[in-house]
TIRO-2110 file (N, C-alpha, C; in Angstrom, 1 decimal):
// TIRO-2110
-20.2, 11.6, 26.6, N, 1, A
-20.5, 13.0, 26.2, CA, 1, A
-21.7, 12.9, 25.2, C, 1, A
-21.6, 12.2, 24.6, N, 2, A
-23.1, 12.0, 22.9, CA, 2, A
-23.1, 10.7, 22.5, C, 2, A
-23.4, 9.7, 23.9, N, 3, A
-24.0, 8.8, 23.2, CA, 3, A
-25.7, 8.4, 22.9, C, 3, A
-25.5, 7.3, 21.6, N, 4, A
-26.7, 7.6, 21.3, CA, 4, A
-28.2, 7.8, 21.8, C, 4, A
-28.0, 7.3, 23.3, N, 5, A
-28.9, 7.4, 24.4, CA, 5, A
-29.0, 9.0, 25.0, C, 5, A
-28.2, 9.6, 24.8, N, 6, A
-27.9, 11.0, 25.1, CA, 6, A
-29.6, 11.7, 24.9, C, 6, A
-30.0, 12.3, 25.7, N, 7, A
-31.2, 13.4, 25.8, CA, 7, A
-30.9, 14.7, 25.5, C, 7, A
-29.9, 14.6, 24.8, N, 8, A
-29.5, 16.2, 24.3, CA, 8, A
-29.7, 16.3, 22.7, C, 8, A
-30.5, 17.0, 21.6, N, 9, A
-29.7, 16.8, 20.4, CA, 9, A
-29.0, 17.8, 20.1, C, 9, A
-28.9, 18.8, 20.5, N, 10, A
-27.9, 19.8, 20.4, CA, 10, A
-27.4, 20.4, 21.5, C, 10, A
-26.0, 20.8, 21.3, N, 11, A
-24.8, 21.7, 21.8, CA, 11, A
-25.0, 22.7, 22.2, C, 11, A
-24.4, 23.6, 23.1, N, 12, A
-24.0, 24.8, 23.2, CA, 12, A
-23.0, 24.8, 23.8, C, 12, A
-21.6, 25.0, 23.1, N, 13, A
-20.0, 25.0, 23.4, CA, 13, A
-19.7, 26.8, 23.7, C, 13, A
-19.5, 26.9, 24.7, N, 14, A
-19.4, 28.7, 25.3, CA, 14, A
-18.5, 29.1, 26.3, C, 14, A
-18.2, 30.0, 26.4, N, 15, A
-17.2, 30.7, 27.4, CA, 15, A
-18.3, 30.7, 28.6, C, 15, A
-17.6, 30.7, 29.9, N, 16, A
-18.2, 31.1, 31.1, CA, 16, A
-18.7, 32.3, 31.8, C, 16, A
-17.3, 33.4, 30.5, N, 17, A
-17.6, 34.7, 31.0, CA, 17, A
-18.6, 35.5, 30.3, C, 17, A
-19.6, 34.8, 29.4, N, 18, A
-20.4, 35.5, 28.7, CA, 18, A
-21.8, 35.9, 29.1, C, 18, A
-22.1, 37.2, 29.1, N, 19, A
-23.4, 37.3, 29.9, CA, 19, A
-24.6, 37.6, 28.8, C, 19, A
-25.3, 36.6, 28.7, N, 20, A
-26.6, 36.9, 27.8, CA, 20, A
-28.2, 37.8, 28.6, C, 20, A
-27.9, 39.1, 27.7, N, 21, A
-28.7, 40.3, 28.5, CA, 21, A
-30.4, 39.5, 27.5, C, 21, A
-30.0, 39.4, 26.5, N, 22, A
-31.4, 38.6, 25.3, CA, 22, A
-31.6, 37.2, 25.0, C, 22, A
-32.5, 36.7, 25.1, N, 23, A
-33.4, 35.8, 24.5, CA, 23, A
-32.2, 35.1, 23.5, C, 23, A
-31.4, 34.0, 24.2, N, 24, A
-31.1, 32.8, 23.2, CA, 24, A
-31.7, 31.7, 22.5, C, 24, A
-32.5, 31.8, 21.4, N, 25, A
-33.5, 30.9, 21.4, CA, 25, A
-32.8, 29.5, 20.3, C, 25, A
-32.1, 28.7, 21.2, N, 26, A
-31.4, 27.9, 20.0, CA, 26, A
-32.3, 26.9, 19.6, C, 26, A
-33.3, 26.8, 19.6, N, 27, A
-34.2, 26.1, 19.0, CA, 27, A
-34.9, 26.4, 17.7, C, 27, A
-34.4, 28.0, 17.4, N, 28, A
-35.0, 27.9, 16.1, CA, 28, A
-34.0, 28.1, 14.9, C, 28, A
-33.0, 27.8, 15.5, N, 29, A
-31.7, 27.9, 14.5, CA, 29, A
-31.9, 26.5, 13.4, C, 29, A
-32.1, 26.8, 12.2, N, 30, A
-32.4, 25.7, 11.6, CA, 30, A
-31.5, 26.3, 9.8, C, 30, A
-30.8, 25.4, 9.9, N, 31, A
-30.7, 24.0, 9.9, CA, 31, A
-29.9, 23.6, 10.9, C, 31, A
-30.1, 22.4, 11.1, N, 32, A
-29.2, 21.8, 12.9, CA, 32, A
-28.6, 20.3, 12.5, C, 32, A
-27.8, 19.9, 12.4, N, 33, A
-27.5, 18.6, 12.2, CA, 33, A
-27.2, 18.4, 10.8, C, 33, A
-27.2, 17.5, 10.4, N, 34, A
-26.3, 17.0, 8.5, CA, 34, A
-25.4, 18.2, 8.7, C, 34, A
-24.5, 17.8, 9.5, N, 35, A
-23.0, 18.7, 9.4, CA, 35, A
-23.0, 20.4, 9.4, C, 35, A
-23.9, 20.9, 10.3, N, 36, A
-24.1, 22.4, 10.5, CA, 36, A
-23.8, 22.9, 11.7, C, 36, A
-23.1, 24.1, 11.6, N, 37, A
-22.4, 24.4, 12.8, CA, 37, A
-22.8, 25.7, 13.2, C, 37, A
-23.9, 26.6, 13.9, N, 38, A
-24.0, 27.6, 14.1, CA, 38, A
-23.0, 28.5, 15.3, C, 38, A
-22.7, 29.9, 14.7, N, 39, A
-21.6, 30.9, 15.9, CA, 39, A
-21.8, 32.3, 15.2, C, 39, A
-21.6, 32.8, 16.2, N, 40, A
-22.1, 34.1, 16.2, CA, 40, A
-21.4, 35.0, 15.4, C, 40, A
-22.2, 36.4, 14.5, N, 41, A
-21.2, 37.1, 14.3, CA, 41, A
-20.2, 37.5, 14.5, C, 41, A
-18.9, 38.0, 13.9, N, 42, A
-18.0, 39.3, 14.3, CA, 42, A
-17.1, 38.1, 15.1, C, 42, A
-15.8, 39.0, 15.9, N, 43, A
-14.8, 38.5, 16.2, CA, 43, A
-14.8, 37.2, 15.8, C, 43, A
-14.4, 36.9, 14.1, N, 44, A
-14.2, 35.8, 13.5, CA, 44, A
-12.7, 35.9, 13.2, C, 44, A
-12.1, 37.0, 13.3, N, 45, A
-10.4, 36.9, 12.7, CA, 45, A
-9.8, 36.1, 11.9, C, 45, A
-10.8, 35.9, 10.5, N, 46, A
-10.1, 35.3, 9.5, CA, 46, A
-10.5, 33.8, 9.3, C, 46, A
-11.1, 33.7, 10.6, N, 47, A
-11.7, 31.9, 10.6, CA, 47, A
-13.0, 31.9, 11.5, C, 47, A
-13.5, 31.2, 12.4, N, 48, A
-14.5, 30.9, 12.8, CA, 48, A
-14.2, 31.3, 14.2, C, 48, A
-14.9, 32.4, 14.9, N, 49, A
-14.7, 31.9, 16.5, CA, 49, A
-14.4, 30.7, 17.1, C, 49, A
-13.9, 30.8, 18.3, N, 50, A
-13.9, 29.4, 18.8, CA, 50, A
-14.4, 30.3, 20.4, C, 50, A
-15.5, 31.2, 20.4, N, 51, A
-16.0, 31.4, 21.4, CA, 51, A
-17.3, 31.4, 21.9, C, 51, A
-17.6, 30.5, 21.0, N, 52, A
-19.4, 30.1, 21.0, CA, 52, A
-19.8, 29.3, 19.6, C, 52, A
-20.2, 28.3, 20.3, N, 53, A
-21.4, 27.6, 18.8, CA, 53, A
-22.2, 26.5, 19.5, C, 53, A
-22.9, 26.3, 18.4, N, 54, A
-24.2, 25.7, 18.3, CA, 54, A
-23.9, 24.6, 17.5, C, 54, A
-24.4, 22.9, 18.2, N, 55, A
-23.9, 22.1, 16.6, CA, 55, A
-25.4, 21.0, 17.3, C, 55, A
-25.3, 20.0, 16.2, N, 56, A
-26.2, 18.9, 16.6, CA, 56, A
-25.6, 18.0, 17.3, C, 56, A
-26.2, 17.5, 18.0, N, 57, A
-25.5, 16.2, 19.0, CA, 57, A
-24.5, 14.7, 17.7, C, 57, A
-24.8, 14.9, 16.8, N, 58, A
-24.2, 13.6, 15.9, CA, 58, A
-23.0, 14.6, 15.3, C, 58, A
-22.6, 16.1, 15.2, N, 59, A
-21.8, 16.7, 14.8, CA, 59, A
-21.2, 17.6, 15.8, C, 59, A
-21.2, 17.3, 17.5, N, 60, A
-20.5, 17.8, 18.2, CA, 60, A
-19.0, 17.3, 18.3, C, 60, A
-18.7, 16.2, 18.2, N, 61, A
-17.2, 15.8, 18.5, CA, 61, A
-16.4, 15.9, 17.2, C, 61, A
-16.9, 15.8, 16.3, N, 62, A
-16.6, 16.9, 15.2, CA, 62, A
-16.0, 18.4, 15.2, C, 62, A
-16.9, 18.7, 15.7, N, 63, A
-16.4, 20.3, 15.9, CA, 63, A
-16.2, 20.7, 16.8, C, 63, A
-15.3, 19.7, 17.7, N, 64, A
-14.4, 19.8, 18.8, CA, 64, A
-13.0, 19.1, 18.2, C, 64, A
-12.6, 18.3, 17.8, N, 65, A
-12.0, 17.6, 17.3, CA, 65, A
-10.6, 18.7, 16.5, C, 65, A
-10.3, 19.5, 17.0, N, 66, A
-9.3, 20.5, 16.3, CA, 66, A
-8.0, 20.0, 16.4, C, 66, A
-7.8, 20.2, 17.5, N, 67, A
-5.9, 19.7, 17.8, CA, 67, A
-5.7, 18.5, 17.3, C, 67, A
-6.5, 17.1, 17.5, N, 68, A
-6.1, 15.8, 17.2, CA, 68, A
-6.0, 15.7, 15.1, C, 68, A
-6.9, 16.3, 14.7, N, 69, A
-7.2, 16.6, 13.2, CA, 69, A
-5.9, 17.5, 12.5, C, 69, A
-5.6, 18.2, 13.6, N, 70, A
-4.9, 19.1, 13.3, CA, 70, A
-3.1, 18.2, 13.2, C, 70, A
-2.9, 17.6, 14.1, N, 71, A
-2.1, 16.7, 14.5, CA, 71, A
-2.0, 15.6, 13.4, C, 71, A
-2.6, 14.9, 13.0, N, 72, A
-2.7, 14.0, 11.9, CA, 72, A
-2.4, 14.0, 10.7, C, 72, A
-2.8, 15.6, 10.6, N, 73, A
-3.0, 16.3, 9.5, CA, 73, A
-1.6, 17.3, 9.0, C, 73, A
-0.5, 17.0, 9.5, N, 74, A
0.8, 18.0, 9.4, CA, 74, A
0.6, 19.1, 8.2, C, 74, A
0.4, 18.5, 6.9, N, 75, A
0.0, 19.1, 5.8, CA, 75, A
-0.1, 20.2, 5.9, C, 75, A
-0.8, 21.1, 6.8, N, 76, A
-2.3, 21.4, 7.2, CA, 76, A
-1.3, 22.9, 6.8, C, 76, A
0.0, 22.7, 8.2, N, 77, A
1.1, 23.9, 8.9, CA, 77, A
1.4, 24.2, 7.2, C, 77, A
1.7, 23.6, 6.5, N, 78, A
2.2, 24.2, 5.3, CA, 78, A
1.7, 25.5, 4.3, C, 78, A
0.0, 25.6, 4.1, N, 79, A
-1.0, 26.4, 3.3, CA, 79, A
-0.7, 27.5, 4.1, C, 79, A
0.0, 28.3, 5.4, N, 80, A
0.2, 29.5, 5.7, CA, 80, A
1.0, 29.7, 6.7, C, 80, A
1.7, 30.8, 6.8, N, 81, A
2.8, 30.7, 8.1, CA, 81, A
2.0, 31.1, 8.9, C, 81, A
0.7, 31.8, 9.4, N, 82, A
0.4, 32.7, 10.8, CA, 82, A
-0.5, 32.1, 10.9, C, 82, A
-0.9, 31.1, 11.8, N, 83, A
-2.5, 30.6, 12.8, CA, 83, A
-3.1, 31.3, 13.8, C, 83, A
-3.9, 31.4, 13.8, N, 84, A
-4.6, 31.8, 14.6, CA, 84, A
-5.4, 30.5, 15.2, C, 84, A
-6.4, 30.6, 16.6, N, 85, A
-7.4, 29.9, 16.9, CA, 85, A
-8.4, 29.7, 15.9, C, 85, A
-9.2, 30.7, 15.7, N, 86, A
-10.1, 31.0, 14.8, CA, 86, A
-9.8, 30.4, 13.0, C, 86, A
-8.5, 30.7, 12.7, N, 87, A
-8.3, 30.2, 11.4, CA, 87, A
-7.9, 28.7, 11.0, C, 87, A
-7.5, 28.7, 12.2, N, 88, A
-7.1, 26.7, 12.4, CA, 88, A
-8.8, 26.2, 12.8, C, 88, A
-9.6, 26.4, 13.2, N, 89, A
-10.9, 26.2, 13.1, CA, 89, A
-11.9, 26.3, 11.8, C, 89, A
-11.2, 26.8, 11.2, N, 90, A
-12.1, 27.2, 9.5, CA, 90, A
-11.6, 25.7, 8.7, C, 90, A
-10.0, 26.0, 9.1, N, 91, A
-9.3, 24.6, 8.0, CA, 91, A
-9.9, 23.6, 8.4, C, 91, A
-9.8, 23.1, 9.6, N, 92, A
-10.7, 22.0, 10.2, CA, 92, A
-11.6, 21.9, 9.4, C, 92, A
-12.4, 22.6, 10.1, N, 93, A
-13.9, 22.5, 9.4, CA, 93, A
-13.9, 22.2, 7.9, C, 93, A
-13.6, 22.6, 7.5, N, 94, A
-14.0, 22.9, 5.9, CA, 94, A
-13.3, 21.6, 5.5, C, 94, A
-11.8, 22.2, 5.4, N, 95, A
-10.9, 21.0, 4.8, CA, 95, A
-11.4, 19.3, 5.1, C, 95, A
-11.3, 19.4, 6.6, N, 96, A
-11.3, 17.2, 7.1, CA, 96, A
-12.6, 17.0, 7.8, C, 96, A
-13.5, 18.1, 8.3, N, 97, A
-15.1, 17.5, 9.0, CA, 97, A
-15.8, 18.2, 8.1, C, 97, A
-15.6, 18.9, 7.2, N, 98, A
-16.7, 18.9, 5.8, CA, 98, A
-18.3, 19.5, 6.7, C, 98, A
-17.8, 20.8, 8.2, N, 99, A
-18.8, 21.2, 8.9, CA, 99, A
-19.5, 22.4, 8.0, C, 99, A
-20.6, 22.6, 7.4, N, 100, A
-21.1, 23.7, 7.1, CA, 100, A
-21.6, 25.2, 8.4, C, 100, A
-21.0, 26.5, 8.1, N, 101, A
-21.2, 27.3, 9.1, CA, 101, A
-21.8, 28.4, 8.9, C, 101, A
-23.3, 28.3, 9.6, N, 102, A
-24.6, 29.4, 9.7, CA, 102, A
-23.9, 30.7, 10.8, C, 102, A
-24.1, 31.9, 10.6, N, 103, A
-24.0, 32.9, 11.6, CA, 103, A
-25.3, 33.7, 12.4, C, 103, A
-25.6, 33.7, 13.0, N, 104, A
-26.5, 34.6, 14.0, CA, 104, A
-26.1, 35.8, 15.3, C, 104, A
-27.0, 37.0, 14.6, N, 105, A
-26.3, 38.3, 15.5, CA, 105, A
-26.1, 37.5, 17.0, C, 105, A
-25.2, 38.1, 17.2, N, 106, A
-24.9, 38.2, 18.3, CA, 106, A
-25.5, 39.4, 19.8, C, 106, A
-25.9, 38.4, 20.9, N, 107, A
-26.8, 38.7, 21.6, CA, 107, A
-26.5, 38.5, 23.1, C, 107, A
-25.3, 38.9, 23.3, N, 108, A
-24.5, 38.2, 24.6, CA, 108, A
-23.0, 38.9, 24.1, C, 108, A
-22.2, 39.1, 25.6, N, 109, A
-21.3, 39.9, 25.7, CA, 109, A
-20.2, 39.5, 26.7, C, 109, A
-18.9, 39.5, 26.5, N, 110, A
-17.9, 39.3, 27.7, CA, 110, A
-17.9, 40.5, 28.9, C, 110, A
-17.9, 39.4, 30.2, N, 111, A
-18.0, 40.5, 31.0, CA, 111, A
-17.1, 40.2, 31.8, C, 111, A
-16.2, 40.9, 32.5, N, 112, A
-15.5, 41.1, 33.5, CA, 112, A
-15.3, 42.4, 34.5, C, 112, A
-14.5, 42.0, 35.5, N, 113, A
-14.4, 43.1, 36.9, CA, 113, A
-13.4, 43.8, 36.2, C, 113, A
-13.7, 45.0, 37.1, N, 114, A
-12.2, 46.5, 36.5, CA, 114, A
-11.1, 45.4, 37.2, C, 114, A
-11.2, 44.8, 38.1, N, 115, A
-9.9, 44.6, 38.7, CA, 115, A
-9.1, 43.3, 37.9, C, 115, A
-10.0, 42.3, 37.0, N, 116, A
-9.4, 41.5, 36.1, CA, 116, A
-8.2, 41.3, 35.2, C, 116, A
-7.2, 40.7, 35.1, N, 117, A
-6.6, 40.9, 33.9, CA, 117, A
-6.5, 40.1, 32.5, C, 117, A
-6.6, 40.9, 31.6, N, 118, A
-6.4, 40.0, 30.6, CA, 118, A
-5.4, 40.0, 30.0, C, 118, A
-5.3, 39.5, 28.4, N, 119, A
-3.8, 40.0, 27.5, CA, 119, A
-4.4, 40.5, 26.6, C, 119, A
-5.9, 41.4, 26.3, N, 120, A
-5.8, 41.9, 25.5, CA, 120, A
-6.0, 43.3, 25.6, C, 120, A
-6.8, 43.8, 26.6, N, 121, A
-7.4, 45.2, 27.5, CA, 121, A
-8.0, 45.2, 28.7, C, 121, A
-8.1, 46.2, 29.3, N, 122, A
-8.6, 46.2, 30.3, CA, 122, A
-9.7, 46.3, 30.6, C, 122, A
-10.4, 45.4, 31.6, N, 123, A
-11.9, 45.7, 31.5, CA, 123, A
-12.6, 46.9, 31.9, C, 123, A
-13.8, 47.0, 31.4, N, 124, A
-13.8, 48.8, 31.6, CA, 124, A
-15.7, 48.6, 31.9, C, 124, A
END
């Protein structure tokens, strides 16, 4: 994924059901690298969103290494009684990966067909 010969200097990890009607100019996101991650504002639910992130090549594996880190450090479980994906990501990035998070304005939305099902609400 991120060998030293990789031609990619940054990675965008996102959902396949996001629609981008506006310019998403990731080259303007500075700083990038040196342990920085960019996420869209909103939908953080007490942590960091798991729906979209932009990260430099040298940090992408740490940004994605959530569950293995969680299982290597079970003491993390003792710090709270309820975990959601967003709060777990925040705890791992802050306490074990030393990643600094920056937010940018959301320029996309999730799309669905009216007939699609979801656990949260019906598509409209």
